[in-house]
GUROTOR-247683 format. One line per 4 residues: their letters; for each residue x, y, z of N, C-alpha, C, CB. Coordinates in Angstrom, 1 decimal. Glycine has a CB too. Example, Ala and Ser with C-alpha at 12.3 -4.5 7.8 and 13.67 -1.06 7.14 Angstrom:
# residues 2
as	13.2/-5.7/7.8/12.3/-4.5/7.8/13.2/-3.3/7.8/11.3/-4.5/9.0 ~ 12.8/-2.2/7.1/13.7/-1.1/7.1/12.9/0.0/7.9/14.1/-0.6/5.7
END
This chain:
# residues 153
msrl	0.8/-1.2/0.0/0.0/0.0/0.0/0.9/1.2/0.0/-0.9/0.0/1.2 ~ 0.6/2.2/-0.8/1.2/3.5/-0.9/0.3/4.5/-0.2/1.6/3.9/-2.3 ~ 0.9/5.5/0.4/0.1/6.6/0.9/0.9/7.9/0.9/-0.4/6.3/2.4 ~ 0.2/9.0/0.8/0.8/10.3/0.9/1.3/10.6/2.3/-0.1/11.4/0.3
qlal	2.4/11.3/2.4/2.8/11.8/3.7/2.8/13.3/3.8/4.2/11.2/4.0 ~ 2.3/13.8/4.8/2.3/15.3/5.1/3.1/15.5/6.4/0.9/15.9/5.1 ~ 4.2/16.2/6.4/4.9/16.5/7.6/4.8/17.9/8.0/6.4/16.1/7.4 ~ 4.3/18.2/9.2/4.0/19.5/9.6/4.9/19.9/10.8/2.6/19.7/10.0
nved	5.4/21.2/10.8/6.1/21.7/11.9/5.0/22.2/12.9/7.0/22.9/11.5 ~ 5.2/21.9/14.2/4.2/22.3/15.2/5.0/22.9/16.4/3.4/21.1/15.7 ~ 4.3/23.9/17.0/4.9/24.5/18.2/4.7/23.7/19.5/4.2/25.9/18.4 ~ 3.6/23.1/19.7/3.3/22.3/20.9/2.8/20.9/20.5/2.2/23.0/21.7
leas	3.7/20.0/20.6/3.5/18.6/20.1/2.3/18.0/20.8/4.7/17.7/20.3 ~ 2.2/18.1/22.1/1.1/17.5/22.9/-0.2/18.1/22.5/1.3/17.8/24.4 ~ -0.4/19.4/22.3/-1.6/20.0/21.9/-1.9/19.6/20.4/-1.5/21.5/22.0 ~ -0.9/19.5/19.6/-1.2/19.1/18.2/-1.6/17.6/18.1/0.1/19.3/17.4
vafy	-1.0/16.7/18.9/-1.4/15.3/18.9/-2.8/15.2/19.4/-0.5/14.5/19.9 ~ -3.2/16.0/20.4/-4.6/16.0/20.8/-5.6/16.4/19.7/-4.8/16.9/22.1 ~ -5.2/17.5/19.0/-6.1/18.0/17.9/-6.2/17.0/16.8/-5.5/19.3/17.4 ~ -5.0/16.4/16.3/-5.1/15.5/15.2/-5.7/14.1/15.5/-3.7/15.3/14.6
tall	-5.6/13.7/16.8/-6.2/12.5/17.3/-7.8/12.7/17.1/-5.9/12.2/18.7 ~ -8.3/13.9/17.5/-9.7/14.1/17.4/-10.1/14.3/15.9/-10.1/15.4/18.2 ~ -9.3/15.0/15.2/-9.6/15.3/13.8/-9.7/14.0/12.9/-8.6/16.2/13.2 ~ -8.6/13.1/13.1/-8.5/11.9/12.3/-9.2/10.7/12.9/-7.0/11.6/12.1
gtap	-9.6/10.8/14.2/-10.3/9.7/14.8/-9.4/8.5/15.1/-11.4/9.3/13.9 ~ -8.1/8.8/15.3/-7.2/7.7/15.6/-6.0/8.3/16.4/-6.6/7.0/14.3 ~ -5.4/7.4/17.2/-4.3/7.8/18.0/-3.0/7.7/17.1/-4.1/7.0/19.3 ~ -1.9/8.4/17.6/-0.7/8.3/16.8/-0.1/6.8/16.8/0.4/9.2/17.4
aktr	0.5/6.5/15.7/1.1/5.2/15.5/2.4/5.1/16.3/1.3/4.8/14.1 ~ 3.1/6.3/16.4/4.4/6.4/17.0/4.5/7.8/17.6/5.6/6.1/16.1 ~ 5.0/7.8/18.9/5.4/9.1/19.5/6.8/9.0/20.1/4.3/9.5/20.6 ~ 7.5/10.0/20.0/8.9/10.1/20.6/9.1/11.6/20.9/10.0/9.6/19.6
pgya	10.2/11.9/21.7/10.4/13.3/22.0/10.4/14.2/20.8/11.7/13.4/22.8 ~ 9.5/15.2/20.7/9.4/16.1/19.6/8.9/15.6/18.3/10.8/16.6/19.4 ~ 8.3/14.4/18.4/7.9/13.7/17.1/6.6/12.8/17.4/9.0/12.8/16.6 ~ 5.7/12.8/16.4/4.6/11.9/16.4/4.2/11.6/15.0/3.4/12.5/17.2
nfav	3.7/10.4/14.7/3.2/10.2/13.4/1.9/9.4/13.5/4.2/9.4/12.5 ~ 1.0/9.7/12.6/-0.3/9.0/12.5/-0.3/8.2/11.2/-1.5/10.0/12.5 ~ -0.7/6.9/11.3/-0.9/6.1/10.1/-2.4/6.0/9.9/-0.2/4.7/10.2 ~ -2.9/6.8/9.0/-4.4/6.9/8.8/-4.8/5.9/7.7/-4.8/8.3/8.5
adpp	-5.8/5.1/8.0/-6.2/4.1/7.0/-7.2/4.8/5.9/-6.9/3.0/7.6 ~ -8.0/5.7/6.4/-9.0/6.3/5.5/-9.2/7.7/5.8/-10.4/5.5/5.6 ~ -8.7/8.6/4.9/-8.0/8.3/3.7/-6.6/7.9/3.9/-8.0/9.5/2.7 ~ -5.9/7.1/3.0/-4.6/6.7/3.3/-3.6/7.9/3.4/-4.1/5.7/2.2
lklv	-3.1/8.1/4.6/-2.3/9.3/4.9/-1.3/8.9/6.0/-3.1/10.5/5.2 ~ -0.1/9.4/5.9/0.9/9.4/7.0/1.1/10.8/7.4/2.2/8.7/6.6 ~ 0.6/11.2/8.5/0.7/12.6/9.1/1.8/12.5/10.1/-0.6/13.1/9.7 ~ 2.8/13.4/9.9/4.0/13.5/10.8/4.0/14.8/11.4/5.3/13.2/10.0
llqn	4.2/14.9/12.7/4.3/16.1/13.4/5.7/16.3/14.0/3.2/16.2/14.6 ~ 6.3/17.4/13.7/7.7/17.6/14.2/7.7/18.9/15.0/8.7/17.7/13.0 ~ 8.0/18.7/16.3/8.1/19.9/17.1/9.2/20.7/16.7/8.2/19.5/18.6 ~ 9.0/22.0/16.3/10.0/22.8/15.7/9.6/24.3/16.1/10.0/22.7/14.1
pgqg	10.1/24.7/17.3/9.8/26.0/17.8/10.1/27.1/16.9/10.5/26.2/19.1 ~ 9.1/28.0/16.7/9.3/29.2/15.8/8.8/28.9/14.4/10.7/29.6/15.8 ~ 8.6/27.6/14.1/8.1/27.2/12.8/6.8/26.6/12.7/9.1/26.2/12.2 ~ 6.1/26.6/13.9/4.8/26.0/14.0/3.8/26.5/12.9/4.2/26.2/15.3
gtln	3.0/25.6/12.4/2.0/25.9/11.4/2.5/26.0/10.0/1.4/27.3/11.8 ~ 3.7/25.5/9.8/4.3/25.5/8.4/4.5/24.1/7.9/5.6/26.3/8.4 ~ 4.6/23.9/6.6/4.8/22.6/6.0/6.3/22.3/6.2/4.5/22.6/4.5 ~ 6.6/21.1/6.6/8.0/20.6/6.7/8.4/20.0/5.4/8.1/19.6/7.9
hlgi	7.7/19.0/5.0/7.9/18.4/3.6/6.8/17.5/3.3/9.3/17.7/3.6 ~ 6.8/17.0/2.1/5.8/16.1/1.6/6.5/14.8/1.2/5.1/16.6/0.3 ~ 5.7/13.7/1.2/6.3/12.4/0.9/5.3/11.4/0.4/7.0/11.9/2.1 ~ 5.9/10.3/-0.1/5.1/9.2/-0.5/5.7/7.9/0.2/5.0/9.0/-2.0
eved	5.0/7.3/1.1/5.5/6.1/1.7/5.0/4.9/0.8/4.9/5.9/3.1 ~ 6.0/4.0/0.4/5.6/2.9/-0.4/5.9/1.6/0.4/6.4/2.9/-1.7 ~ 5.5/0.5/-0.2/5.5/-0.8/0.5/6.9/-1.3/0.8/4.8/-1.8/-0.3 ~ 7.9/-1.2/-0.2/9.2/-1.8/0.0/10.2/-1.1/-0.9/9.1/-3.3/-0.4
taav	11.5/-1.5/-0.8/12.6/-0.9/-1.5/12.4/-1.1/-3.0/13.9/-1.6/-1.1 ~ 11.8/-2.2/-3.5/11.6/-2.3/-4.9/10.6/-1.2/-5.4/11.0/-3.7/-5.2 ~ 9.7/-0.8/-4.6/8.8/0.2/-5.0/9.5/1.6/-5.0/7.5/0.3/-4.1 ~ 10.4/1.8/-4.0/11.2/3.0/-4.0/12.0/3.1/-5.3/12.2/3.1/-2.8
davq	12.6/2.0/-5.7/13.4/1.9/-6.9/12.6/2.2/-8.2/14.1/0.5/-7.0 ~ 11.4/1.6/-8.2/10.5/1.7/-9.4/10.1/3.2/-9.6/9.3/0.9/-9.2 ~ 9.8/3.9/-8.5/9.4/5.3/-8.6/10.6/6.1/-9.0/8.8/5.8/-7.2 ~ 11.7/5.8/-8.4/12.9/6.6/-8.8/13.3/6.4/-10.2/14.1/6.2/-7.9
arlr	13.2/5.2/-10.8/13.5/4.9/-12.2/12.5/5.7/-13.1/13.4/3.4/-12.5 ~ 11.2/5.7/-12.7/10.2/6.4/-13.5/10.5/7.9/-13.5/8.8/6.1/-12.9 ~ 10.9/8.5/-12.4/11.2/9.9/-12.3/12.5/10.2/-13.1/11.3/10.4/-10.9 ~ 13.4/9.3/-13.1/14.7/9.5/-13.8/14.4/9.5/-15.3/15.7/8.4/-13.5
eagl	13.5/8.6/-15.8/13.1/8.6/-17.2/12.3/9.8/-17.6/12.2/7.3/-17.4 ~ 11.7/10.5/-16.6/11.0/11.8/-16.9/12.0/13.0/-16.8/9.9/11.9/-15.9 ~ 13.3/12.7/-16.5/14.3/13.7/-16.5/14.4/14.4/-15.2/13.9/14.8/-17.5 ~ 13.9/13.8/-14.1/14.0/14.4/-12.8/15.2/13.8/-12.0/12.7/14.3/-12.0
asvd	16.0/14.6/-11.4/17.2/14.2/-10.6/16.7/13.9/-9.2/18.3/15.2/-10.7 ~ 17.3/13.0/-8.5/17.0/12.7/-7.2/18.2/12.4/-6.3/16.0/11.4/-7.1 ~ 18.1/12.5/-5.0/19.2/12.3/-4.1/18.9/11.0/-3.3/19.5/13.5/-3.2 ~ 19.7/10.0/-3.4/19.5/8.7/-2.7/19.9/8.8/-1.2/20.3/7.6/-3.4
erat	19.1/8.1/-0.4/19.5/7.9/1.0/19.0/6.5/1.3/18.8/8.9/2.0 ~ 20.0/5.5/1.4/19.6/4.1/1.6/20.1/3.7/3.0/20.2/3.2/0.5 ~ 19.3/2.9/3.7/19.6/2.4/5.0/20.0/3.6/5.9/20.7/1.4/5.0 ~ 19.2/4.6/5.9/19.5/5.8/6.7/18.5/5.9/7.8/19.4/7.1/5.8
tccy	18.9/6.5/8.9/18.0/6.6/10.1/17.4/8.1/10.1/18.7/6.3/11.4 ~ 16.1/8.2/10.1/15.5/9.5/10.1/14.1/9.3/10.8/15.3/10.1/8.7 ~ 13.7/10.2/11.6/12.4/10.2/12.2/12.1/8.8/12.9/11.3/10.4/11.2 ~ 13.1/8.4/13.7/12.9/7.2/14.5/12.7/5.9/13.6/11.8/7.4/15.5
atqd	13.2/5.9/12.4/13.0/4.7/11.6/14.2/4.6/10.6/11.7/4.8/10.7 ~ 14.6/3.3/10.3/15.6/3.1/9.3/14.8/3.0/8.0/16.5/1.8/9.6 ~ 15.3/3.7/7.0/14.6/3.8/5.7/15.5/3.7/4.5/13.9/5.1/5.7 ~ 14.9/3.2/3.4/15.5/3.4/2.1/14.6/4.5/1.4/15.5/2.0/1.2
kfwv	15.2/5.5/0.9/14.5/6.6/0.3/15.3/7.4/-0.7/13.9/7.5/1.4 ~ 14.6/8.3/-1.4/15.3/9.3/-2.1/14.4/10.6/-2.1/15.4/8.9/-3.6 ~ 15.1/11.7/-2.4/14.5/13.0/-2.4/14.4/13.6/-3.8/15.2/14.0/-1.4 ~ 13.4/14.3/-4.1/13.2/15.0/-5.4/12.6/16.3/-5.2/12.4/14.1/-6.5
edap	13.0/17.3/-5.9/12.4/18.7/-5.8/11.5/19.0/-7.0/13.4/19.8/-5.6 ~ 10.4/19.7/-6.7/9.6/20.1/-7.9/10.3/21.4/-8.4/8.1/20.5/-7.5 ~ 10.4/21.5/-9.7/11.1/22.6/-10.4/10.5/23.9/-10.1/11.2/22.3/-11.8 ~ 9.2/24.1/-10.2/8.7/25.5/-10.1/8.9/26.1/-8.7/7.2/25.5/-10.4
daer	8.7/25.3/-7.6/8.7/25.8/-6.3/9.7/25.3/-5.3/7.3/25.6/-5.7 ~ 10.5/24.4/-5.8/11.6/23.7/-4.9/11.0/23.1/-3.7/12.6/24.8/-4.6 ~ 9.8/22.6/-3.8/9.2/21.8/-2.7/9.8/20.4/-2.7/7.6/21.7/-2.8 ~ 10.4/20.0/-1.5/11.0/18.7/-1.4/10.0/17.6/-1.1/12.1/18.7/-0.3
wevy	10.1/16.5/-1.9/9.3/15.3/-1.7/10.3/14.2/-1.4/8.4/15.0/-2.9 ~ 9.9/13.3/-0.5/10.6/12.1/-0.3/9.8/10.9/-0.7/11.1/11.9/1.2 ~ 10.4/9.9/-1.3/9.7/8.6/-1.5/10.5/7.6/-0.7/9.7/8.3/-3.1 ~ 9.8/6.9/0.2/10.5/6.1/1.1/9.8/4.8/1.5/10.8/6.9/2.4
tvla	10.5/3.9/2.1/9.9/2.7/2.8/10.6/2.6/4.1/10.1/1.4/1.9 ~ 9.9/2.2/5.1/10.4/2.0/6.5/10.9/0.5/6.5/9.4/2.3/7.6 ~ 12.2/0.4/6.9/12.8/-0.9/7.0/12.7/-1.5/8.4/14.3/-0.9/6.6 ~ 12.8/-0.5/9.4/12.8/-1.0/10.8/12.6/0.3/11.7/14.1/-1.7/11.2
dspt	12.1/0.1/12.9/12.0/1.1/13.9/13.4/1.4/14.4/11.0/0.7/15.0 ~ 13.6/2.6/14.9/14.9/3.0/15.4/14.7/3.8/16.8/15.6/3.9/14.4 ~ 15.6/3.6/17.7/15.4/4.3/19.0/16.0/5.8/18.9/16.2/3.6/20.1 ~ 16.6/6.1/17.7/17.2/7.4/17.6/16.5/8.2/16.4/18.7/7.4/17.2
fgpt	16.4/9.5/16.6/15.8/10.4/15.6/16.5/10.4/14.3/15.6/11.8/16.1 ~ 17.8/10.6/14.3/18.6/10.7/13.1/19.7/9.7/13.0/19.2/12.1/13.1 ~ 20.6/9.9/12.0/21.7/9.0/11.8/22.6/8.8/13.0/22.5/9.4/10.6 ~ 23.1/7.6/13.1/24.1/7.4/14.2/25.5/7.7/13.6/24.1/5.9/14.7
dtea	26.5/7.8/14.5/27.8/8.1/14.0/28.4/7.1/13.0/28.8/8.2/15.2 ~ 27.9/5.8/13.1/28.4/4.8/12.2/27.8/5.0/10.8/28.2/3.4/12.7 ~ 26.6/5.6/10.7/26.0/5.8/9.4/26.5/7.0/8.7/24.5/5.9/9.5 ~ 26.6/8.1/9.3/27.0/9.4/8.7/27.5/10.3/9.8/25.9/10.0/7.9
pgag	28.8/10.2/10.2/29.3/11.0/11.3/29.0/12.5/11.1/30.8/10.9/11.4 ~ 28.3/13.1/12.2/28.0/14.5/12.2/26.8/14.9/11.4/29.2/15.3/11.7 ~ 26.2/13.9/10.7/25.1/14.3/9.9/23.8/14.3/10.7/24.9/13.2/8.7 ~ 22.8/14.9/10.2/21.5/15.0/10.9/20.4/14.4/10.0/21.2/16.4/11.2
ccgt	19.3/14.2/10.6/18.2/13.6/9.8/17.6/14.7/8.9/17.1/13.1/10.8 ~ 17.7/14.5/7.6/17.1/15.3/6.6/17.4/16.8/6.9/15.6/15.1/6.6 ~ 18.7/17.1/7.2/19.1/18.5/7.4/19.0/19.0/8.8/18.3/19.4/6.6 ~ 18.7/18.1/9.8/18.6/18.5/11.2/19.9/18.2/11.9/17.5/17.7/11.9
stte	20.1/18.7/13.1/21.3/18.5/13.8/21.1/17.4/14.8/21.7/19.8/14.6 ~ 22.0/16.4/14.9/21.9/15.3/15.8/22.4/15.7/17.2/22.7/14.1/15.3 ~ 22.9/16.9/17.3/23.4/17.4/18.6/22.3/18.0/19.5/24.5/18.4/18.5 ~ 21.1/18.3/18.9/20.0/18.9/19.6/19.3/17.8/20.4/19.1/19.7/18.7
ptps	18.9/18.0/21.6/18.2/17.0/22.4/16.8/16.7/21.8/18.0/17.4/23.8 ~ 16.1/17.8/21.3/14.8/17.6/20.6/15.0/18.0/19.2/13.7/18.5/21.3 ~ 14.6/17.1/18.3/14.8/17.3/16.9/14.1/18.6/16.4/14.4/16.2/16.1 ~ 14.7/19.4/15.6/14.0/20.5/15.0/14.3/20.4/13.5/14.6/21.9/15.6
atac	13.4/19.7/12.9/13.6/19.3/11.5/13.3/20.4/10.5/12.8/18.1/11.2 ~ 14.2/20.5/9.5/13.9/21.4/8.4/13.2/20.6/7.3/15.2/22.1/7.9 ~ 13.5/19.4/7.2/12.8/18.5/6.3/13.2/17.0/6.7/13.2/18.8/4.8 ~ 12.2/16.3/7.2/12.5/15.0/7.6/11.2/14.2/7.6/13.2/14.9/9.0
c	11.3/12.9/7.7/10.0/12.2/7.6/9.5/11.9/9.0/10.2/10.9/6.9
END
């Protein structure tokens, strides 16, 4: 199953979780410090909330979650054939999950989209030192105790 992902920056994670739980009629699938995600069956949607002080109420990024790595590869090949460049991130840790994914930008507005599959749950928000020393999850800093994502899943 594929589903669209909408990642929002929020000021107050607890209040936002309460609002979206009521709005969507379902509790979050995962909560961690500064992070929550909802896996909504109807309509198929992955809603991600990222606590990001000073950025609340703004779009973080858009994404498409697909079933497996083969589906990630198929979408990436289709976009390549259409002349769109992408940036690969395989076996990377982001948003408390190990993922295979790639990023692509829309040409008119430079909106970043990720196409990804979740390989496994992770106890950490971003990459570990063995994956990418000093790197952060989708442009975030791993040195911050609470993630403040600029674009992450």
